[in-house]
N, C-alpha and C positions, 0 to 999 in steps of 0.2 A: 482718501482713495488709494494712495500708494501703499499705506499700511494694510488696508483690507486686501489689496492685491497680493501683498507679501504673505499675509496669513494664509490666503487661499492656496498660494503656491506651495507653502510649507506643508499644509495638510495634504495637498495632492502628492507631494514627494513622500511623506510618511505613509500614506495609503499605498502608494506604489511599492514602497520598501517592504511593508508588511505583507503585501500580496506576493512579492518575490520570495520572502522568507517562508511564507505558508506553502507556496507552490514547491519550493525546494524541499521542504519537509515531506510533502506528499510524494514527491518524486523519489526522495530517498527511501521512503517507506515502501514504495512500489518496486524499487530496484533491488531490494535485498531478498535473499532466498527465505522462503517460509516453509513450515512443515508440509503444507499442501503441495508445494513445488517438489519437495524431496520425494514424496510418495508417488508423484506423477512422472518421475524421471525414468526414461528407458535406458537400458544398457546392454551391451553385448556380453554373452557368457562363454561362447566357444566359437572357434574358427576351424575351417578345414580347407586347405589349398588343393586344387585339382592336379591331376598328373601332368598337365601342360605347364603348370606354374603360373597360369594367367588368370584363373578364376578362383574366387574364395566364397565358399558357402559359410554362413554363420547363423548362430542362434541369437535372437534378440529377445530380451526380457521385456515384457509389456505389462505394466501395472494394471490392475483392475480399476474400474471407475466406481464412483459411488452407486451407480445404477446396477452394477454387476452383483451377483450373489457372492457372499464372502468366500474366501479361499486364497490359495497362493496365486502369485502373478501368472499371467499367461506367457506363452513364448511363441515365437514365429521363426520360420526358416526364410532366410534372405540370401541373395546372391549379389556379389559385386566383382569388380575386376581390378587387377593391380594398377591399371592406368587411371583408376578413380572415376569410372563411369557411374551414372546414377544407379544405386542399388535396386534390385528387382525383388519383390515379395513373392514367395512361393507357397506359404501357408498362412492362414489367418486364424484368429481366435473364434470360438473357444478351443482351447487345446494347449498342451504343454510339450511340444516336441523337443527332443534333446539329442545329444550324441550324433551330430551331423557328420557325415563322411562321404567319400566318393568311391564309386566302383573303380577298379584299377584301369578300365578302359576309358574312364571319364564320361561315360554316357549317362550314368545315374547318380543322383544324390540320395543317400539313405539316411534314415533317422529313426529314433525310438519315439513311439507315441501311443496313446490310447484313443481309440475311436469307437465309441459305443453307439450302436443303432438305437433309435428311439424305442423300438419294441423290446429290446434287451433291457433298457432302463426300466420300462414298465413291469417287466417280468422279474426284475431284481437280479439279472444275470451279472456275474462278476466281470469287471473289466480287467484285461491283462495288457500290459505294455508289450507291443510287438514291433518288429522291424518293418518299416515302410520304405518304399522307393518312389521317386518322382524323376521324370526325365530332366536331364540337365538343361533342356530347352524350355522346361515348364510344363504345365498341364495338371491333370489330376494325379493324386498319389494312390498307390495300391499297396496291399500288404504282401510281404515276403514270407512271413511266418504266421502260423496259427497255433502258437504254443499254449499249453494248458496252465501256464503260470507266467508271471511277468518277467520280461527280459531286462536285465540291468546293465549289460555291457556287451559290445560286439565288435568284431574286426573282420574285414574282408581278407581272404587269403591273397597273397601277391599275384597268383595266377588268375584270380577272378572266378574260380570255379566253386568256391565255398565261402561261407561265412561261419566263423566260430562265435558262439554267444554263451553268456552266463544267465542261468535262470534258476530260481529256487525250486525245490521239490514241491509239486502241487499238493493241494489238500486231498486226502484220500476219501473214498466213499464212506468208510467207517467214521471218519472225522466229521464229515458233513452231516451224517445221520445223528451223531452224538450232539452236534451243535443244535440241530433242530429239536432234539429231545431234552435240551437243557443240561446235558452232561458236558458242560463247556469249561470245566476246571483246567487250570494250567499248572504244570510242574515247573517251577521257576528254573530257568537256565537249561531246561531239558526239552521243552516243546518247540524246538527250532527246526528249521528246514535248511538243509545243505544247499549251497550255491554251486550247482553243477555246470560242467562245461559240455556244450553241445556243438554239433556240426550240422550246418544246413547245406545240402547239395543244391546249387543254384539250378541246374538243369532239370532235376526231377522234383524239387521242392520238398524232398524227404529230409527228416532230421534224425539224428542218432546221438545218444549220450556217449561221450568219448571214453569214459572209464567209470568203473563201479565203485572205486575206493571212496570212502567217506572223507572227502576234503571239500572245503568251501573256498572257491576261487574268487579272488578279488581283482586281479589284474593279469593280463596275458599279452603275449606278442607272438606272431608267426615268424618262422625262419624264412629267408628269401626263396627257398625252393618249395615252399608250401607243404612240406612233408612233416613238419614238427612244430609243436607249440611249447613255448616256455611260459610258465605261469607262477604267480605268487598265490599261496593258499595257506589256510590255517585248518586245524583239526575240527573247529566248529565255526559257525557264522557269527558267534558272539563278538560284539564290538571290541572288547578287550583283547580277544585273541587276534582279531584282524589288525589291531594296532601294534602289538609287540611280539606276537608268537607266530608270524608267518615264516614260511620257507619258500625257496625258489625250486621249482620242479621242472622237469622236461618230460614230454611224452610224444610219441609218434601219432599221427592222426589215423593211421591204419588200425592198429590194435596194440595192446601192451599195457604194462603197469607203469604209472608215473614213478620217476626216480628223482631223488634230490640232486640238484645240479651242484650246489655248493653250500657249505655251512655258513649261515649268516646269523648275526645276533641283533635282535631288536627290530626297529622299524624299517620298512622297505618303501621305496617310492618309484619314480619313473624308471623305465628300462627300455632298451632297444638293442636289436641284433645288427651286427655289422653287415654291410652289403654282400660280403663273401660268405656269410653264414657261419663264420668261425668263432666269433666272440660275442659275448653279451656285455653290454655296459648297463650299470644300474646305480641308482642312488639308494643309500642305506645308512643305517646307524653304525657307528664304530663299536658300540657295545650295547648291552641291554639297557644301560642307564642313559643312553644318548636320547634327548627329547625329540630329535628331528632326524628324518631320513635325508641328511644334508651332505653326505660325503660321496665321492665318485669312486666306483670300483669297476673293474673289468674281470671277466673270467672266460676261459675258453669253453666252447659249447661241449667239448668232451670232458669237462669237469675237472680241470687241473687247478692249480693254485690261483686264488683270488688276488688281484693286484689292486692296491689302494693308491689312487692317483691324486687325491686332493689333500695330502697331509699338510698341516701347518697353513691352511688357507683360512683367512679371516672373513669368510662369507658362508652362505648356506645355499647349496644347490637345490633347485626346484624342478628342473627338467633337463633331460639329456637325449641326444640323438646322434647318429653318425653322419658326418659330412662325406667321408670316404673311409676306406679300410684302415687308414692310419690316423685319422683326425676325428675328434668328437666336437659337437656343439653343446655347450653347457650354459643354461640360464641360471643365474644366482641372484640372491638378495645380498647386497653388500652395503651395510649401514642402513641408510634410508633410501637407497636407490636400487635398481636392478642392473645387472651386467650380463651381456651375452658374450661368451668367450669361445675361442678355439682351444682345444686341449689335445696335446700329443698323446696318442693312445699307448705309447711305449714308456715315456718318461714322465708324463703328467704335466709338462710345461704348458702354462696357460698364457694366451694372448687375447687381450680384450678386443672385441669387434665393435660393440656398441656399449658405451657406459654413460650413465646420466640420461637426461631427457625423459620422455614418457616412461612410466612404470609398466613394464611388460609382465602381464600376469600369466599368460600361457602362449605357446608357440606351436605351429604346425609347419614342419620343414619339408620341402621337396628337394631332396639331396641331388637329384639328377639335374635340376635347373639352377640350384643354389638359391632359390627364392623361398621366402617363408611368409606366413601370415601370423599375426599376433593380436591378442587382446591386450590393449594398453589404455592407461588413463594418465591424466596430468592434473596439475593444480586447478585448471579451469574447466575440466570436463570429466565425467565418469567414463566407464569403459567403452571403447570404440574399436573398430577394425583398423589395423595398421598392416603395412607390408614392408618388406626389406629384402636385402640380399646379404648372403653370408660374406661376400667380398666387399660389402659396403660398410659405412660407418654411421648410418642413421636410418630411421624408419619413417615412413610416410603415412599420414592419416588418410583413411579412405571414406569414413562415414561420419555423419553428424546427426544423431537422432534426437537431439534436444536443441534445435536452432534458436528457440526462445531464450536460451541462457545468455546469448550474446548481449542482450539488453540489461542483464542483471550485474550488479556489482559483486565481485568476489573478493573476499578479504585477503589481505597480504599474508603470505605464508613463507616460512623459511626453516631451514635446519639450524638448530641451536645446540651448543655443546656446553658442558659444565663438568666439574670434578665431583664424582660421587664418593661413596665410601672407599676408604683406603687410597684415595687419590685416583681412582679409575676414571678414564674418560667416558662420559655418558652422552648419548645423543638423544634428540627428540625433535618433533615437528612442532613449531610454534606458529599459531595463527593469531594475527592481530585483531583488535576490535575493528569493525568495518569502517568506522569514522574516527580512527585513531588520530590523536594529536600529540605530538612530542611534548614531553614535560608533564603530562598528566598521568596520574596513577589510576589503574583500572582493576576491577575484580578479576580473579583468575578461576577458571574451571579446568581441572584435569580430566582428560578423557583417556582412560588407561586400557590398553589392549589386553586381551585374554591370553590363555596358554598355560603357563607364562611364556611359552616359546614363540608366541606371536610377535609381530613387529609392525610398527607404524611407519609408513613410507611417505616420501615427499611427492605425492601425487594427489589424486582426488581423495580427500580424507572424510567426506561426509556420506552418511547413510542414515537410515531411519534409527538404527541403534546408536550411532555416534553422530549426532547432528551438529558437527563442528561449525559449519558456516552459518547455521541458524543461531548458534550461541554467539558467534562473532558479530552477527547482525544485531544482537541484543546488547552489545557493548562489552563483551568479555574477551580477555586474552584466553586462548585455549592451548594447553600444553599436552602433547601426546608423548610421554617419555618411553624410551627404549632402555629400560633398566636391565641390570645383569640378569641373565636367564632368557633374554629375548633372542630371537633369531637374527640372522644377518651379520653376525660378528664371528662366526666359526664355532666349532664344537666346545672349546674351553669356555667361551663366554656364555654359551647357552646352558652349560652345566654348572656355572659359577654360583647359582643360588641353591644348589642341591642340599637338602637337609638343613636349610636355613630360610625356609619360606617366611616371608614377612620380616626378614632381618635386614641384611645389607642391601638387598634389592629394593626395599622400601626406603632405606636411607638414601639410595640413589635418587628416588623420587623427591624426597624432602629437600635434598641438596639442589635439585632443579628449581623447586619453588623458591628457596632462599636466594638463588642466583638471580631470578627474575625480580625479586624484591630489592636486592642490592643494585640492580641496574636501573632502578627507579621506574620500572614498568608497572609493578603490581602493588596494590595495597594489601599488606600482609594480614590485615584484619578481615579481608573479604576473599577468602580462598575456599573453593568448593571442589568436590571430586565426584566422578561417576565412571562407570564402566560395566562391561558384561563379563560373566563367568569369572576368570581369575581377576579381571579388572573390577568385577563386582566384589570379589574378596578383598582386594586392595582398598576399595571404597568403604567396606564394612570395617576393615582394620583401621582405616583413617578415622572413622567415626567413633571408634572405641579406644583402641590402644593410643592413638594420637589425636584424640578429640580436641585437645587445646589448640591444635593447628588449623582445624577445619570448621567452617561455619555452616556448611551444608553438604549433604552426601546423597547420591543416588546409587543404590545397590541393586543391580540388575542380574538376576540368575547367579548371585554370588554365594560363596561358601561362608558360613558363619560358625560352623562347628566341624573341625576336621575329622573327628572320630565318628560322628553320625553320618557325615558325608561318605566316608569310606564304606559304610554298610548299606548305602542306598544308591550310589552312583553305578553307572554301567561300565566304568573304567577303574575299578579298584586296583587292579594290577598295574595299569599304565601310570596312574597317579603316584602309586607307591614306588615303583621301580625307576621311573624316569624323572621324578621330581624330589621325592623324599629320600631315595636310596634305601628305604626301609618300609616295613609295614607298621601300621598304627599300633598293633599290639606289642611290638618290640620297642617302640619309643612313645608310649602312650602319653607320658608327661609332656614331651616336646610338642606332640600334636595338639594337646589341649592348650598349652601355653601360647601356641601360635594361632589359636582360634579367637575371633572377635568376641565370642561369648565369654571367654575367660576375663576380658577387660570391661565387661558391661557396667561395672561400678564407675568406671572413668567416663562413660559415655555421656556426652552433653550436646552432640551434634544433631540437628534436625535431619532425619534420614527418611528418604522415600525408598521403599522396598518394592521391587518389581519381580514378577516371576510368571513363567508360562506354566500352565497347569498340566501339560503333557511333557514336561522336561524330564528326561531320563538321565541326563548328564549330571545336573545339579538339581536334586529333587526339590519340589516346592517346600518341603519341610524346613529346608535351610532358611528360606525367606521368612517362613512363619515363625521359626524359632527367634530370629533376630527381631522381628516386629514385636513379638510378645514380650521379650525381655525389655526392649526400649519402652514399650507402652507401660509396663509395670513400673519402670523407673521414672515415668512421666517425662520422657524425652519426646519432643515433637516428632511424630512418625506417621506414616501412612503405608498400608500394604495394598498393592493392586495385583490381582491375579487375572491372567488372561486365558480364557478357555481355549482348548485345542492347540495352544502354542507350545512348540518344543523349546530347544535351547536357543532362543532368539525368536523375535516376532516376525511372522511371515504373512499376516493378513493386513490389508490396507488400513482398516478402521482401528486396529490395535496399534499399528505403527504410528498413526496420526495421533491417537490418544496419548501414547507414550511420549512423543516429542513435545506435545503441548504441556503435559504434566512436568516434564523435565524443565522446560523454560519457566513455567510458573513457580516451580520449587526454588530454582536458583534466584529468580527475580525477587521472590519473597524474602529470602534469607541473606542474599549477598548485595543487593542494590541498596544504595542510600535511600532511605524512606521506606524500606521494607521492614519486616518484623524485627530484624536484628539491627 
């Protein structure tokens, strides 16, 4: 009897133990992030602080559901306060409002949107993006403009009497008739529409084009007296020209011809006019070969000598504004973090205000109150609304649009360093396997940023294109390396890969892999790589030139042939001038030798090739070339082409399919028990 009782107790104990283990496994599975969760995440894209410095209007990106028609995500306008009161929704789907702003008197919130009446949809009438307004207290929105082409950018005049906006030339009557008759051919690079600058008079509702000169305007600011506009423009609206061939102009709003304010070379970025209207601060390149508009300059409005304020700074500026006539606020990427600094407008001396903490992506400053609103993200959440003070040392989170994430396990993440080529210090963001146990070796997946002047930051690292936390949940170490050529380390570092693409910059990546192997974290026989654009090039390079090091690769919108790329991309000048320092026809042998296609005989790495069929940056032929060559060589490969998708996936179903394919590919070739 005693023995039977003992046996019964033992079986009861074992049953309970198995139940606990099974329950823990189910709970662990439920607690990790999945591709479905990633495509369902909401995030903030833009903020605007009101004239009182107390209210913040913001744009919230809202993913489509499975029941919605395919397309880009929706967006909504919301309002919150700096004291953290519950946010209030002002618009709802369907719709994609953007560019939220405040009227100078604080009574109105304005934004860009398309709102097509049902009868117009049935008649096939073209939708145009217009400027809308909605009372700060809420209610129905109404249109401020009825322009005959879509508006892409706008700014209120400081006195509140006008709005300046940018819109492309409309389609002419002759063009519409030709389209109907089938005479719809296009002359490449010539059938473009200039981006014109217009003025809307608020009182009368009338609009007028500011000048007739053929310039395409990409960015502009008002002077504080509302009498002048300073703008960045190129001679054409072509992407290449907008990237590297813009100039800064000034024009009165009354009448006149635009005049070049100062001579600049290369890329241009954020700019702002001082409160007294005497100086312009702007971010720009130091030369035509600088890959980023990352350096800080000032120039008097009367067009005297440009002053370079950020010499020898090991960071990359992303936004600038004036605190007062003598002091600037500068947001920069420094390494894997962001830093908000004060800058003396005379001598360039910088003092950090907020360093570390959440990654600030964009800022809107109210210089009169010293408060600002920010879009920021951190290790445990995507982009949300934050606020802070210029006199403070931290920012406060105001929104939480994904409360369900609190119950999910987020994998450990840290900044890691190693010595790259020539002993250079290289950084990266390392994410651990979700259920990491010290002493065990794990497979590694590289997730490589594009650019190459992009940068991986120590904040929220996961997206549909880079499913870092999903991979960590599958048991992988994930390394996001900031190789030489990346942003965040100053001009010299971002130019260090020039004319050496795939050379020492890739040695930096390999050194990072070796370091993780030496630390005992990673099984060197189970290393994979993936990335988009230039990260896709690196992954194609890994699968060919360095195939012996990699057991799986995912090449998304990646370059496989530098020579054919140069003839099919929309940025042939930008890629040549700010990365190669030369054109392909002057260094043809080098361009070919740095192409993955050149090393196809070495290729033995199973490679998943991904491409959007509407990609104008890296034409789908790049992916098709790589797939065809690998297939002929009998290397395991698969090519997936996504209709309507540009240089990245923007539709829910495609994003979901991509993430699932990536996980399946790496699991097949990197996990124990997989094909390899």
